[in-house]
KELUM-97201 format. One record per residue (C-alpha): residue number from 1; x, y, z. Coordinates in Angstrom, 3 decimals, padded with zeros to 6 digits, always signed. Example, Ala and Ser with C-alpha at 12.3 -4.5 7.8 and 13.67 -1.06 7.14 Angstrom:
BEGIN
[1; [+012.300; -004.500; +007.800]];
[2; [+013.670; -001.060; +007.140]];
***
This chain:
BEGIN
[1; [+015.433; -010.145; +001.861]];
[2; [+013.510; -011.875; -000.908]];
[3; [+012.662; -010.098; -004.158]];
[4; [+009.931; -010.621; -006.737]];
[5; [+009.310; -009.258; -010.218]];
[6; [+006.593; -006.601; -010.393]];
[7; [+004.416; -007.774; -013.259]];
[8; [+005.607; -006.830; -016.735]];
[9; [+007.678; -003.906; -015.431]];
[10; [+010.716; -006.080; -014.843]];
[11; [+011.358; -004.281; -011.564]];
[12; [+012.703; -006.542; -008.808]];
[13; [+011.061; -005.390; -005.594]];
[14; [+011.552; -006.465; -001.992]];
[15; [+008.660; -008.563; -000.706]];
[16; [+008.413; -006.078; +002.167]];
[17; [+008.058; -002.477; +001.050]];
[18; [+008.192; +000.733; +003.066]];
[19; [+004.781; +002.416; +003.361]];
[20; [+005.538; +006.057; +004.128]];
[21; [+002.044; +007.127; +005.202]];
[22; [+003.150; +006.926; +008.823]];
[23; [+005.791; +009.600; +008.148]];
[24; [+002.878; +011.959; +007.607]];
[25; [+001.424; +011.197; +011.028]];
[26; [-001.848; +009.762; +009.779]];
[27; [-001.710; +006.897; +012.307]];
[28; [-000.700; +009.157; +015.191]];
[29; [+002.136; +011.476; +016.200]];
[30; [+005.460; +010.683; +014.582]];
[31; [+009.000; +011.573; +015.616]];
[32; [+010.583; +012.696; +012.355]];
[33; [+014.080; +011.782; +013.514]];
[34; [+012.905; +008.259; +014.301]];
[35; [+011.095; +008.178; +010.970]];
[36; [+014.289; +009.025; +009.101]];
[37; [+016.099; +006.287; +011.036]];
[38; [+013.413; +003.807; +009.992]];
[39; [+013.975; +004.681; +006.325]];
[40; [+017.710; +004.060; +006.721]];
[41; [+017.053; +000.774; +008.526]];
[42; [+014.790; -000.303; +005.684]];
[43; [+017.525; +000.401; +003.144]];
[44; [+020.146; -001.383; +005.219]];
[45; [+017.950; -004.478; +005.496]];
[46; [+017.252; -004.725; +001.778]];
[47; [+013.917; -002.939; +001.390]];
[48; [+014.109; -001.185; -001.969]];
[49; [+010.532; -000.027; -002.611]];
[50; [+009.102; +003.106; -000.973]];
[51; [+005.479; +004.167; -001.365]];
[52; [+004.126; +007.620; -000.594]];
[53; [+001.459; +010.198; -001.534]];
[54; [+000.931; +013.957; -001.192]];
[55; [-002.239; +013.049; +000.717]];
[56; [-000.287; +011.574; +003.618]];
[57; [+000.022; +014.317; +006.198]];
[58; [-000.753; +017.013; +003.619]];
[59; [+002.613; +016.482; +001.838]];
[60; [+004.521; +015.947; +005.101]];
[61; [+005.237; +012.283; +004.356]];
[62; [+006.802; +013.060; +000.981]];
[63; [+008.846; +015.856; +002.518]];
[64; [+010.221; +013.695; +005.337]];
[65; [+010.870; +010.771; +002.989]];
[66; [+012.752; +013.034; +000.599]];
[67; [+014.861; +014.329; +003.466]];
[68; [+015.607; +010.782; +004.644]];
[69; [+016.739; +009.708; +001.165]];
[70; [+018.884; +012.754; +000.525]];
[71; [+022.346; +011.603; -000.490]];
[72; [+021.274; +007.975; -000.991]];
[73; [+022.281; +006.748; -004.467]];
[74; [+019.159; +006.677; -006.638]];
[75; [+019.836; +003.135; -007.818]];
[76; [+019.484; +001.853; -004.242]];
[77; [+015.730; +002.363; -004.126]];
[78; [+012.528; +002.421; -006.163]];
[79; [+010.176; +005.327; -005.540]];
[80; [+006.406; +005.147; -005.868]];
[81; [+004.005; +007.965; -005.143]];
[82; [+000.517; +008.991; -006.129]];
[83; [-001.648; +011.849; -007.365]];
[84; [-005.315; +012.775; -007.428]];
[85; [-006.077; +012.721; -003.698]];
[86; [-004.975; +015.653; -001.572]];
[87; [-007.310; +015.621; +001.440]];
[88; [-010.102; +013.649; +003.066]];
[89; [-012.594; +015.055; +000.544]];
[90; [-010.191; +016.651; -001.920]];
[91; [-009.816; +014.869; -005.277]];
[92; [-008.633; +016.118; -008.635]];
[93; [-007.846; +013.627; -011.402]];
[94; [-007.655; +016.248; -014.169]];
[95; [-004.676; +016.142; -016.554]];
[96; [-003.427; +019.578; -015.493]];
[97; [-003.448; +018.679; -011.799]];
[98; [-001.774; +015.331; -012.439]];
[99; [+001.098; +017.025; -014.261]];
[100; [+001.480; +019.662; -011.560]];
[101; [+001.265; +017.038; -008.803]];
[102; [+004.081; +015.057; -010.405]];
[103; [+006.437; +018.023; -010.432]];
[104; [+005.538; +018.918; -006.852]];
[105; [+006.180; +015.357; -005.659]];
[106; [+009.495; +015.132; -007.488]];
[107; [+010.643; +018.284; -005.757]];
[108; [+009.576; +017.122; -002.288]];
[109; [+011.090; +013.678; -002.793]];
[110; [+014.336; +015.089; -004.158]];
[111; [+014.434; +012.964; -007.309]];
[112; [+014.141; +013.535; -011.045]];
[113; [+011.918; +010.533; -011.737]];
[114; [+009.459; +008.105; -010.205]];
[115; [+009.547; +004.381; -010.727]];
[116; [+005.797; +004.094; -010.165]];
[117; [+003.185; +006.881; -010.380]];
[118; [-000.403; +006.018; -009.471]];
[119; [-003.823; +007.623; -009.306]];
[120; [-004.825; +007.592; -005.637]];
[121; [-008.180; +006.127; -004.523]];
[122; [-009.878; +006.359; -007.893]];
[123; [-013.163; +005.026; -006.506]];
[124; [-013.913; +008.605; -005.426]];
[125; [-013.826; +009.852; -009.019]];
[126; [-015.744; +009.396; -012.248]];
[127; [-014.145; +006.024; -012.988]];
[128; [-014.905; +006.013; -016.712]];
[129; [-013.222; +009.389; -017.066]];
[130; [-010.329; +008.363; -014.816]];
[131; [-009.643; +005.194; -016.830]];
[132; [-009.758; +007.191; -020.053]];
[133; [-008.498; +010.743; -019.570]];
[134; [-006.470; +010.448; -016.357]];
[135; [-004.718; +007.186; -017.227]];
[136; [-003.933; +008.581; -020.692]];
[137; [-002.179; +011.483; -018.959]];
[138; [-000.091; +009.025; -016.946]];
[139; [+000.970; +007.296; -020.142]];
[140; [+001.939; +010.653; -021.642]];
[141; [+004.111; +011.339; -018.612]];
[142; [+005.953; +008.064; -019.194]];
[143; [+007.205; +009.551; -022.449]];
[144; [+008.862; +012.445; -020.594]];
[145; [+011.153; +010.169; -018.604]];
[146; [+009.798; +011.493; -015.306]];
[147; [+007.712; +008.346; -014.785]];
[148; [+008.646; +004.750; -015.572]];
[149; [+005.450; +002.832; -014.772]];
[150; [+001.856; +003.771; -013.933]];
[151; [-001.155; +002.416; -012.097]];
[152; [-004.131; +003.038; -009.852]];
[153; [-004.905; +002.456; -006.195]];
[154; [-008.067; +002.013; -004.193]];
[155; [-010.143; -000.120; -001.860]];
[156; [-012.917; -001.771; -003.939]];
[157; [-011.513; -004.558; -006.101]];
[158; [-014.185; -003.637; -008.629]];
[159; [-012.087; -000.676; -009.777]];
[160; [-009.321; -003.027; -010.901]];
[161; [-011.796; -005.282; -012.716]];
[162; [-013.112; -002.198; -014.536]];
[163; [-009.560; -001.196; -015.452]];
[164; [-008.837; -004.649; -016.886]];
[165; [-012.091; -004.628; -018.861]];
[166; [-011.331; -001.132; -020.173]];
[167; [-007.883; -002.223; -021.391]];
[168; [-006.407; +000.760; -019.571]];
[169; [-002.859; -000.532; -020.017]];
[170; [-001.902; -000.344; -016.361]];
[171; [+001.518; -001.529; -015.261]];
[172; [+000.693; -001.777; -011.556]];
[173; [-002.187; -001.768; -009.076]];
[174; [-002.040; -001.151; -005.360]];
[175; [-004.742; -002.795; -003.261]];
[176; [-005.163; -002.545; +000.485]];
[177; [-007.073; -004.347; +003.227]];
[178; [-007.816; -007.291; +000.918]];
[179; [-004.926; -009.553; +001.869]];
[180; [-005.396; -009.896; +005.606]];
[181; [-006.101; -012.632; +008.132]];
[182; [-009.843; -012.201; +007.488]];
[183; [-009.927; -011.055; +003.848]];
[184; [-008.253; -012.992; +001.034]];
[185; [-010.140; -011.503; -001.906]];
[186; [-006.996; -009.987; -003.433]];
[187; [-005.196; -013.353; -003.780]];
[188; [-008.377; -014.756; -005.313]];
[189; [-008.367; -011.938; -007.889]];
[190; [-004.615; -012.117; -008.546]];
[191; [-004.777; -014.567; -011.496]];
[192; [-006.867; -012.106; -013.515]];
[193; [-004.288; -009.367; -012.960]];
[194; [-001.438; -011.773; -013.701]];
[195; [-002.927; -012.645; -017.080]];
[196; [-002.711; -008.976; -018.013]];
[197; [+000.869; -008.694; -016.790]];
[198; [-000.183; -006.180; -014.130]];
[199; [+002.095; -006.027; -011.095]];
[200; [+000.334; -006.376; -007.740]];
[201; [+001.240; -004.331; -004.685]];
[202; [-000.455; -004.793; -001.325]];
[203; [-000.876; -002.497; +001.643]];
[204; [-002.491; -002.606; +005.067]];
[205; [-002.088; -006.317; +005.892]];
[206; [-003.427; -005.460; +009.372]];
[207; [-006.547; -003.915; +007.857]];
[208; [-005.344; -000.372; +008.682]];
[209; [-004.680; -001.279; +012.292]];
[210; [-007.575; -003.649; +012.961]];
[211; [-005.115; -006.486; +013.568]];
[212; [-002.383; -004.467; +015.250]];
[213; [-001.496; -004.279; +018.961]];
[214; [-002.698; -000.683; +019.263]];
[215; [-005.960; -001.238; +017.388]];
[216; [-007.548; +000.829; +014.610]];
[217; [-007.507; +004.653; +014.598]];
[218; [-010.692; +006.523; +015.495]];
[219; [-011.421; +007.341; +011.861]];
[220; [-011.409; +003.688; +010.759]];
[221; [-014.499; +002.930; +008.617]];
[222; [-014.908; -000.727; +009.610]];
[223; [-018.284; -001.641; +011.156]];
[224; [-018.504; -002.596; +014.824]];
[225; [-018.751; -006.343; +014.182]];
[226; [-015.498; -006.329; +012.203]];
[227; [-013.755; -004.336; +014.915]];
[228; [-014.969; -006.715; +017.612]];
[229; [-013.885; -009.930; +015.898]];
[230; [-010.515; -008.420; +015.067]];
[231; [-010.088; -007.427; +018.710]];
[232; [-010.718; -011.050; +019.738]];
[233; [-008.111; -012.232; +017.246]];
[234; [-005.608; -009.691; +018.584]];
[235; [-006.281; -010.882; +022.130]];
[236; [-005.658; -014.496; +021.103]];
[237; [-002.305; -013.542; +019.568]];
[238; [-001.320; -011.661; +022.713]];
[239; [-002.293; -014.658; +024.850]];
[240; [+000.110; -016.754; +022.778]];
[241; [+002.871; -014.151; +023.039]];
[242; [+002.693; -013.214; +019.354]];
[243; [+002.370; -009.749; +017.833]];
[244; [-000.729; -009.876; +015.572]];
[245; [+000.848; -007.403; +013.157]];
[246; [+003.785; -009.742; +012.625]];
[247; [+001.483; -012.704; +011.982]];
[248; [-000.438; -010.537; +009.516]];
[249; [+002.780; -009.601; +007.723]];
[250; [+003.915; -013.228; +007.509]];
[251; [+000.668; -014.291; +005.854]];
[252; [+000.493; -011.287; +003.516]];
[253; [+003.996; -011.752; +002.120]];
[254; [+003.837; -015.470; +001.403]];
[255; [+001.802; -015.287; -001.838]];
[256; [+004.319; -015.141; -004.727]];
[257; [+001.801; -013.394; -006.995]];
[258; [+001.837; -010.309; -004.757]];
[259; [+005.162; -008.663; -005.470]];
[260; [+005.472; -006.477; -002.376]];
[261; [+003.527; -005.746; +000.792]];
[262; [+003.959; -002.357; +002.413]];
[263; [+004.866; -002.092; +006.075]];
[264; [+003.425; +001.207; +007.308]];
[265; [+005.486; +002.190; +010.308]];
[266; [+007.908; +004.984; +011.152]];
[267; [+009.205; +003.039; +014.155]];
[268; [+012.564; +001.281; +013.859]];
[269; [+011.464; -001.189; +016.541]];
[270; [+008.293; -002.183; +014.689]];
[271; [+010.063; -002.304; +011.339]];
[272; [+012.816; -004.535; +012.724]];
[273; [+010.174; -006.857; +014.220]];
[274; [+008.368; -007.138; +010.883]];
[275; [+011.639; -007.842; +009.099]];
[276; [+012.367; -010.642; +011.550]];
[277; [+008.841; -011.998; +011.248]];
[278; [+008.894; -012.489; +007.478]];
[279; [+012.044; -014.589; +007.855]];
[280; [+010.292; -016.987; +010.241]];
[281; [+007.799; -019.775; +009.475]];
[282; [+004.148; -019.122; +010.268]];
[283; [+002.791; -020.659; +013.464]];
[284; [+000.122; -022.686; +011.696]];
[285; [-001.644; -023.642; +014.920]];
[286; [-002.078; -020.024; +015.957]];
[287; [-003.014; -019.041; +012.416]];
[288; [-005.801; -021.625; +012.417]];
[289; [-007.089; -020.396; +015.796]];
[290; [-007.090; -016.778; +014.637]];
[291; [-008.803; -017.570; +011.352]];
[292; [-011.507; -019.494; +013.221]];
[293; [-012.155; -016.419; +015.368]];
[294; [-012.322; -014.268; +012.246]];
[295; [-014.504; -016.640; +010.212]];
[296; [-017.761; -014.726; +010.986]];
[297; [-016.359; -011.657; +009.208]];
[298; [-014.529; -013.470; +006.421]];
[299; [-014.105; -011.215; +003.376]];
[300; [-016.234; -008.467; +004.884]];
[301; [-015.202; -004.969; +003.882]];
[302; [-016.691; -001.483; +003.915]];
[303; [-017.961; +000.937; +001.311]];
[304; [-015.556; +003.615; +000.139]];
[305; [-016.057; +005.970; -002.764]];
[306; [-018.937; +006.435; -005.175]];
[307; [-021.682; +003.763; -005.049]];
[308; [-021.348; +002.990; -008.752]];
[309; [-017.667; +002.132; -008.265]];
[310; [-018.326; -000.694; -005.816]];
[311; [-019.221; -003.253; -008.485]];
***
């Protein structure tokens, strides 16, 4: 396993992280026993960064992850979780709820501190207030020893630009769906974050299932044209005997500016395949073919959150 430094935090994180959303069943039914095994496999293979949220499975993911890590020495892993989003349309970025959410997550995860604590999908909130009041609360929590480093997460890259401009003092950001085979807008934005010493985490290198063998879930917000071109790219990978998710993971983890990319699976088989994939060179011929198929939707995304937070 390779490791990179997460911005100015000094944390050395595995280039492949464990995205625990799948433990909450948000991508389909999950066998909790298999999920626990996948956590142990991740640890055994050198993955040291675990990312979760109370939103995933209505706290189920945090609960299962905490159970899986019970008895594991705390210095063997880095724990990241979030606050502020608790349901599809349930958001609360108030200081009181942030403090309560932290204590609830610590209890479910079975730990006395978090290495990274982030505001979840801030594009759904009043961003000016979030970057002022909510982020200030995170910084206060750092003084308690319960939180080491803080950040924000979300889909529109504009929220991170606003945070940089506001001098919010973030340690970390978590972006998703912007470092894929058809969207490289996160790598293009990385230098601006690097200048501020902000650590960059990446999730959903398959575009939340668009470039996976099983395809996107029914709730996926991508427009039909994006779905269709991604399906063609998946078919091309299959025709060449390659798992498109593994190709996606190879490409996502090769940029040294992105400290860690989260692999969101509760399957030991899929996790083992992704671990093998990142140790192998990219098939550049196939990559070129796939990117040609995806060129018509290059850097296309979808709207999420308040309109004023898209720019």
